[in-house]
Backbone bond lengths (Angstrom), bond angles and torsions (degrees), N, CA, C in turn:
res aa  C-N    CA-C-N  psi(-1)  N-CA   C-N-CA  omega(-1)  CA-C   N-CA-C  phi
1 M - - - 1.456 - - 1.524 109.26 -
2 F 1.300 116.97 143.27 1.469 123.97 -178.81 1.522 109.16 -83.59
3 R 1.326 116.86 126.30 1.458 121.08 -179.78 1.519 109.38 -122.60
4 I 1.320 116.06 116.26 1.461 121.66 -179.69 1.519 110.94 -66.65
5 A 1.309 117.50 -36.72 1.461 121.27 -175.05 1.527 112.36 -60.06
6 H 1.339 117.31 -23.44 1.460 120.24 -176.77 1.523 113.43 -95.01
7 L 1.323 118.09 0.39 1.465 120.72 178.75 1.523 110.90 -80.84
8 P 1.332 118.03 142.41 1.468 119.73 171.64 1.524 109.58 -62.67
9 K 1.329 116.22 153.62 1.464 121.55 -174.64 1.525 112.10 -58.13
10 D 1.340 118.67 -41.71 1.464 119.93 -178.19 1.527 111.71 -66.27
11 R 1.334 117.33 -37.10 1.470 119.83 177.17 1.520 111.09 -69.69
12 L 1.326 116.75 -36.19 1.460 120.83 177.79 1.524 110.52 -63.93
13 V 1.334 117.04 -44.66 1.468 121.04 178.78 1.525 110.01 -64.50
14 R 1.322 117.33 -42.13 1.465 121.19 179.55 1.529 110.32 -60.90
15 R 1.338 116.25 -46.42 1.465 119.23 179.59 1.524 111.48 -65.52
16 A 1.325 117.09 -36.49 1.467 120.18 177.17 1.526 110.04 -64.09
17 G 1.327 117.19 -40.31 1.465 120.94 178.49 1.515 112.09 -63.96
18 I 1.323 116.82 -43.64 1.462 120.59 178.43 1.521 110.02 -64.51
19 A 1.329 116.51 -42.42 1.468 119.99 178.55 1.522 110.75 -62.82
20 W 1.339 117.35 -41.20 1.469 121.44 179.84 1.528 110.42 -62.15
21 L 1.332 116.98 -46.49 1.469 120.08 178.67 1.524 111.52 -62.61
22 A 1.331 116.11 -43.72 1.462 119.46 179.36 1.524 110.74 -62.06
23 F 1.324 116.45 -42.88 1.462 120.62 178.09 1.521 110.86 -62.63
24 A 1.335 116.56 -47.68 1.463 120.76 -177.80 1.522 110.88 -60.60
25 L 1.312 116.72 -43.78 1.462 119.46 179.62 1.515 111.67 -70.38
26 G 1.313 116.79 -37.98 1.459 120.04 177.80 1.506 111.84 -62.90
27 V 1.316 116.74 -45.13 1.461 120.84 179.30 1.518 110.29 -65.52
28 S 1.324 116.56 -44.88 1.467 118.82 -175.16 1.521 112.42 -67.34
29 T 1.316 117.62 -31.20 1.462 118.75 -178.99 1.518 112.35 -86.96
30 T 1.327 118.16 -12.74 1.458 120.21 179.42 1.516 112.47 -109.61
31 M 1.314 117.81 0.91 1.462 120.30 178.99 1.520 108.88 -64.41
32 P 1.326 116.77 145.25 1.459 118.62 -178.68 1.520 111.34 -65.49
33 A 1.306 115.04 145.50 1.462 119.51 175.96 1.521 108.72 -70.88
34 L 1.318 116.33 151.09 1.457 119.86 175.95 1.518 108.84 -80.31
35 S 1.308 115.26 142.76 1.459 119.81 175.47 1.518 108.39 -116.63
36 I 1.300 116.37 156.88 1.460 121.58 178.75 1.525 107.51 -103.47
37 D 1.330 116.64 121.91 1.462 119.32 179.68 1.528 110.45 -83.97
38 A 1.321 116.45 -179.31 1.466 121.96 -174.94 1.524 112.70 -61.20
39 R 1.327 117.47 -25.10 1.466 120.58 179.44 1.526 111.93 -85.80
40 G 1.323 116.71 -2.68 1.459 119.80 -179.99 1.516 113.11 86.24
41 A 1.326 117.34 10.44 1.465 120.72 -179.77 1.527 109.53 -95.95
42 A 1.316 115.96 141.07 1.462 120.18 177.11 1.518 108.53 -75.95
43 S 1.320 116.34 138.37 1.460 119.75 177.47 1.517 108.92 -142.47
44 A 1.321 116.54 145.53 1.459 121.30 178.70 1.521 109.12 -74.48
45 Q 1.311 116.95 149.96 1.456 120.64 179.74 1.523 111.78 -76.44
46 I 1.297 117.74 -22.99 1.459 121.81 178.84 1.518 107.80 -105.04
47 P 1.344 117.92 125.85 1.467 119.61 -177.71 1.528 111.84 -69.47
48 V 1.321 115.87 146.60 1.461 121.79 176.53 1.517 107.53 -80.51
49 R 1.329 116.85 126.88 1.462 120.53 -179.53 1.515 112.22 -106.32
50 H 1.310 116.25 -25.97 1.458 120.08 -178.34 1.524 108.24 -152.05
51 V 1.293 116.56 133.67 1.459 121.12 177.01 1.522 107.45 -95.26
52 A 1.311 116.31 124.76 1.460 121.23 179.99 1.519 109.87 -95.31
53 M 1.298 116.02 147.46 1.458 121.60 176.14 1.530 108.92 -74.16
54 A 1.307 116.00 149.06 1.465 120.56 175.21 1.526 108.55 -65.39
55 P 1.317 117.30 148.32 1.463 119.47 177.88 1.528 111.19 -59.21
56 A 1.323 115.58 150.76 1.465 120.08 176.24 1.520 108.17 -57.19
57 G 1.303 116.93 136.71 1.456 120.84 -179.86 1.516 113.51 95.31
58 A 1.329 117.92 -15.82 1.461 120.97 -177.32 1.522 112.55 -93.58
59 G 1.313 117.49 -2.83 1.461 121.90 -174.59 1.515 115.27 -57.36
60 T 1.315 118.21 -36.76 1.468 121.08 -178.06 1.530 112.38 -107.48
61 L 1.305 116.31 11.75 1.462 120.72 -175.31 1.530 112.56 -56.13
62 C 1.332 117.98 -48.50 1.471 121.23 -176.06 1.522 112.50 -67.89
63 S 1.326 116.93 -33.12 1.466 118.43 179.08 1.529 111.44 -79.86
64 T 1.313 117.16 -27.10 1.464 120.69 178.20 1.526 111.05 -78.04
65 Y 1.319 116.50 -44.87 1.467 122.91 -178.38 1.525 108.25 -125.51
66 D 1.318 117.64 96.08 1.468 120.23 -176.75 1.525 112.29 -60.64
67 W 1.308 118.73 -31.54 1.457 122.34 179.50 1.531 111.68 -66.28
68 A 1.340 117.84 -24.02 1.464 121.31 -176.83 1.524 112.21 -65.37
69 C 1.319 117.68 -26.43 1.471 122.17 -178.49 1.524 111.97 -119.14
70 A 1.320 116.95 13.92 1.469 121.60 -176.74 1.525 111.16 -69.52
71 R 1.309 115.42 154.72 1.462 123.61 174.61 1.528 106.96 -126.64
72 S 1.312 117.05 134.99 1.464 119.67 -179.53 1.523 112.61 -105.15
73 G 1.318 117.10 -18.92 1.457 120.36 -175.97 1.519 113.02 78.95
74 K 1.326 117.04 5.68 1.464 121.84 -178.93 1.526 109.79 -99.65
75 A 1.302 115.40 159.87 1.459 122.02 171.52 1.519 106.92 -130.67
76 M 1.312 116.54 153.50 1.455 120.02 -177.32 1.520 108.78 -145.16
77 L 1.321 116.80 134.97 1.448 120.14 171.88 1.515 107.73 -78.73
78 L 1.305 115.69 137.65 1.455 119.77 -176.57 1.523 109.81 -91.72
79 G 1.319 116.01 89.09 1.451 122.10 178.38 1.519 111.34 -89.48
80 E 1.314 115.59 -173.44 1.468 120.78 -177.41 1.525 112.07 -62.74
81 G 1.330 118.18 -35.28 1.463 120.42 178.00 1.517 111.83 -61.27
82 V 1.334 116.23 -40.75 1.465 120.28 177.95 1.524 109.83 -67.60
83 M 1.324 116.80 -39.97 1.468 119.71 178.59 1.530 110.59 -62.96
84 D 1.325 117.64 -37.37 1.467 120.58 175.75 1.526 110.37 -62.49
85 T 1.335 116.85 -40.77 1.466 121.33 177.53 1.521 110.23 -62.91
86 L 1.330 116.66 -44.40 1.470 120.58 178.96 1.522 111.05 -59.77
87 R 1.313 115.60 -46.39 1.469 119.64 -179.92 1.531 111.13 -61.84
88 A 1.326 116.72 -41.62 1.467 120.50 -179.04 1.524 111.10 -65.08
89 V 1.336 117.19 -45.04 1.468 120.58 179.28 1.522 109.94 -64.75
90 N 1.315 116.86 -43.27 1.461 120.91 179.71 1.528 111.01 -61.48
91 S 1.323 116.68 -46.90 1.471 120.69 -179.79 1.523 111.44 -62.85
92 R 1.325 116.38 -44.63 1.470 119.83 -179.63 1.524 110.96 -62.18
93 A 1.330 116.99 -46.83 1.467 120.31 -179.56 1.523 110.62 -60.34
94 N 1.315 116.39 -45.58 1.460 119.60 -178.19 1.526 112.24 -68.40
95 R 1.326 116.98 -23.13 1.459 121.27 178.87 1.530 111.82 -82.47
96 I 1.347 117.88 -38.50 1.471 119.57 -172.01 1.526 114.80 -97.12
97 I 1.342 117.97 -17.63 1.465 120.15 -177.93 1.524 109.34 -99.42
98 R 1.315 115.35 125.05 1.462 120.18 177.38 1.524 109.37 -86.50
99 P 1.339 118.10 138.01 1.461 119.56 177.71 1.532 111.62 -71.09
100 I 1.326 115.62 129.27 1.463 121.80 175.27 1.531 107.00 -151.96
101 S 1.300 117.16 136.88 1.464 120.59 -177.42 1.524 111.18 -75.62
102 D 1.332 115.72 158.17 1.465 120.54 175.16 1.525 110.62 -61.75
103 M 1.318 116.48 -35.05 1.465 119.77 179.77 1.530 110.43 -63.91
104 Q 1.322 117.50 -42.73 1.464 120.56 178.40 1.526 111.65 -68.30
105 Q 1.328 116.57 -39.37 1.454 120.38 -173.08 1.530 113.79 -86.72
106 Y 1.346 116.61 -40.31 1.465 120.09 -174.27 1.529 113.79 -118.42
107 R 1.313 116.50 -3.57 1.469 122.60 -177.06 1.528 112.34 59.29
108 T 1.323 115.40 37.38 1.465 122.67 175.32 1.530 106.75 -144.68
109 P 1.331 117.24 147.03 1.463 118.46 -175.62 1.529 114.76 -67.16
110 E 1.313 118.07 -26.36 1.463 120.38 -176.79 1.517 110.25 -146.47
111 Y 1.343 116.09 120.69 1.460 121.60 178.65 1.519 107.56 -149.87
112 W 1.327 116.93 116.68 1.459 121.43 -177.52 1.517 109.53 -91.87
113 A 1.320 115.75 120.46 1.460 121.62 -179.50 1.527 108.55 -158.26
114 L 1.312 115.12 164.40 1.457 119.26 170.98 1.523 108.10 -68.05
115 P 1.322 117.62 153.12 1.461 119.74 178.14 1.530 111.57 -58.38
116 T 1.311 115.68 148.15 1.461 122.26 176.83 1.528 108.54 -102.22
117 Q 1.319 116.49 -175.49 1.470 121.05 174.94 1.526 110.87 -58.71
118 R 1.338 116.34 -29.82 1.468 120.68 -179.81 1.517 112.04 -76.41
119 G 1.346 117.73 -25.03 1.457 121.33 -178.66 1.512 111.45 129.79
120 G 1.329 116.02 -153.51 1.454 120.91 -179.57 1.514 111.06 -169.08
121 D 1.345 114.78 171.15 1.459 119.23 175.92 1.527 109.36 -106.09
122 C 1.334 117.53 -167.50 1.472 120.61 -168.19 1.522 114.19 -56.17
123 E 1.343 118.49 -46.79 1.466 117.76 -178.44 1.525 111.55 -72.43
124 D 1.320 117.69 -24.85 1.466 120.76 175.29 1.533 110.03 -66.73
125 Y 1.339 116.19 -41.66 1.464 120.57 174.57 1.527 109.47 -59.31
126 A 1.339 116.28 -47.23 1.469 121.05 -177.54 1.527 111.53 -62.10
127 L 1.335 117.37 -42.49 1.469 120.66 178.81 1.521 111.02 -64.03
128 Y 1.320 117.00 -42.91 1.467 120.67 178.14 1.529 110.01 -59.85
129 K 1.329 116.35 -47.43 1.458 120.69 -178.13 1.528 110.88 -63.89
130 K 1.328 116.81 -42.09 1.466 119.94 179.02 1.523 110.50 -62.58
131 R 1.331 117.10 -45.46 1.468 120.24 179.79 1.525 110.85 -59.68
132 E 1.321 116.70 -44.00 1.462 120.37 -179.35 1.527 111.71 -66.17
133 L 1.326 117.49 -41.07 1.462 120.35 179.63 1.528 111.36 -65.25
134 I 1.332 117.21 -39.68 1.470 120.58 176.23 1.525 109.55 -63.76
135 R 1.334 116.38 -43.70 1.465 121.01 179.22 1.531 111.07 -59.94
136 L 1.332 116.59 -31.67 1.464 121.44 -179.37 1.530 112.89 -88.58
137 G 1.344 117.15 4.55 1.459 120.20 172.36 1.515 117.53 104.74
138 I 1.329 118.58 2.07 1.462 120.22 176.61 1.530 107.65 -75.28
139 P 1.333 119.02 127.50 1.465 120.08 179.78 1.533 111.00 -60.16
140 P 1.331 117.64 132.81 1.467 120.40 -176.17 1.519 113.75 -59.10
141 E 1.338 118.24 -30.85 1.459 118.78 -178.73 1.524 112.93 -71.79
142 Q 1.325 117.77 -8.39 1.456 120.54 174.86 1.526 111.43 -91.96
143 L 1.302 116.43 2.72 1.460 122.07 178.98 1.521 108.61 -123.37
144 L 1.317 117.03 144.30 1.469 119.25 175.75 1.493 110.53 -76.51
């Protein structure tokens, strides 16, 4: 049986990063396409039943990092070349970013930022990876 509690911290962070990327890509490629209704307005094919609050720490994300909420209007099929890019970005991030909690680094339980020289926590890894993937040409709307 797989036990998370027995994994070293760096392996746990690496696996969390891979899981986050897999989730983000899975969600982005399976999200419903937008349709145009008779009034010319875009509407989702699946109705919204509940609006969730943004995670703590994400409130200023779009104003701090404009690329984090950018839309390009492009779509891309995720072929093997893109998967190679994802693997490379994931490996590089997990190799160069040291795990450190927001409490240790910023003295607050939750703070969303790009990793610093000291390192970063899970959302810092995710932001770094998203920024790099956008820089390499992956449309931002295909990433969470």
